[in-house]
C-alpha positions, -999 to 999 in steps of 0.1 A, spaced: 505 -604 246 513 -573 261 492 -539 257 489 -516 235 498 -480 252 526 -474 231 510 -485 194 480 -464 206 508 -434 208 525 -447 176 487 -446 157 482 -416 168 513 -397 163 506 -412 126 467 -400 127 480 -360 133 502 -364 105 493 -384 77 466 -362 66 489 -342 56 498 -364 25 462 -356 8 454 -326 22 487 -307 16 497 -329 -14 529 -329 1 537 -362 -15 557 -379 6 540 -416 5 541 -414 -34 583 -404 -32 581 -438 -16 615 -446 -26 630 -411 -16 613 -419 16 625 -452 16 661 -437 15 659 -419 41 644 -436 70 671 -470 61 700 -446 80 674 -437 112 664 -470 114 697 -495 109 714 -467 137 688 -464 166 681 -506 157 715 -512 165 716 -489 189 689 -501 215 698 -534 207 735 -526 218 715 -512 251 693 -540 258 724 -566 255 743 -544 276 707 -541 308 709 -502 298 673 -501 282 645 -518 292 609 -515 277 577 -516 303 556 -549 294 524 -535 307 531 -505 276 539 -534 245 529 -564 223 550 -584 237 560 -592 205 599 -591 209 624 -593 174 660 -606 184 676 -594 201 648 -588 221 641 -559 202 598 -547 212 579 -548 177 567 -515 188 603 -500 194 610 -509 151 578 -492 146 585 -460 167 621 -457 144 594 -458 112 564 -437 125 582 -410 142 603 -402 113 580 -407 88 554 -383 114 587 -357 109 584 -352 72 557 -353 68 558 -320 87 588 -309 74 575 -313 41 542 -295 52 557 -267 62 577 -263 31 540 -266 8 524 -239 25 557 -217 29 568 -226 -9 602 -231 3 623 -249 -25 637 -281 -15 665 -274 -43 658 -314 -62 630 -295 -81 623 -304 -118 
């Protein structure tokens, strides 16, 4: 098993963004279907991109920085989590700004 630097960075990102959910009541996690539909194309496209780059030898991961858990195609679990955590943090940030500024999204009831 490798190190956990990559996971520590992801935990830091999540920790800096997740407080927005309860404090500003942005309801990103409550609307999980909407979040899943937002994440799905991002995760699929970037996982395919990484797998192609790994297979071509253009992309590698420092074994000293990752857990060492590899998914099919040699994709580290840490990288898959990156494609989930970072977009969730971005959506939380966007929704927090929208909530504070009271900007409509256009899909309000």
